[in-house]
C-alpha positions in Angstrom: 6.7 -17.1 4.0 9.1 -14.3 3.2 8.7 -11.0 5.1 5.0 -10.4 4.3 4.6 -7.0 6.0 1.9 -5.8 8.5 -0.3 -4.3 5.7 -0.4 -7.4 3.7 -1.1 -9.4 6.7 -4.0 -7.2 7.7 -5.4 -7.4 4.2 -5.4 -11.3 4.4 -7.1 -11.3 7.8 -9.7 -8.8 6.6 -10.5 -11.0 3.4 -10.7 -14.0 5.5 -13.0 -12.5 8.0 -15.1 -10.9 5.2 -15.5 -14.3 3.3 -16.4 -16.1 6.6 -19.1 -13.4 7.1 -17.4 -12.4 10.5 -17.3 -8.7 9.4 -19.7 -7.0 7.2 -17.4 -4.2 6.0 -17.4 -3.1 2.4 -14.7 -4.5 0.1 -13.2 -0.9 0.0 -12.5 -1.0 3.8 -11.3 -4.8 3.6 -8.8 -3.8 0.9 -7.8 -0.5 2.4 -4.4 -1.8 3.8 -3.4 -2.8 0.4 -4.6 0.4 -1.1 -2.5 2.4 1.5 0.5 0.2 0.8 0.1 0.9 -2.9 -0.4 4.6 -2.4 2.7 4.8 -0.3 4.7 3.0 -2.9 3.5 5.4 -5.5 4.3 8.4 -3.2 7.7 7.1 -2.6 8.4 6.6 -6.3 7.2 10.2 -7.1 9.2 11.8 -4.3 12.3 9.9 -5.6 11.6 11.0 -9.1 11.2 14.7 -8.1 14.3 14.6 -6.0 16.3 13.1 -8.9 14.9 15.5 -11.5 15.8 18.6 -9.2 19.2 17.3 -8.5 19.9 16.5 -12.2 18.7 19.8 -13.4 20.6 21.6 -10.7 24.0 20.3 -12.2 23.5 21.7 -15.7 
């Protein structure tokens, strides 16, 4: 496996535990590490977009 990342590994563990009925959490909580990872990716993209727009408009 390539570098899977801690949040993806947590998601896999939580899904396995949910399917095996070891935990009774909602699917939202089980998938929360993936949601956090996706949200951080979107946040990173938005920040980079804003910084690039501000620096591009500053040179005109």
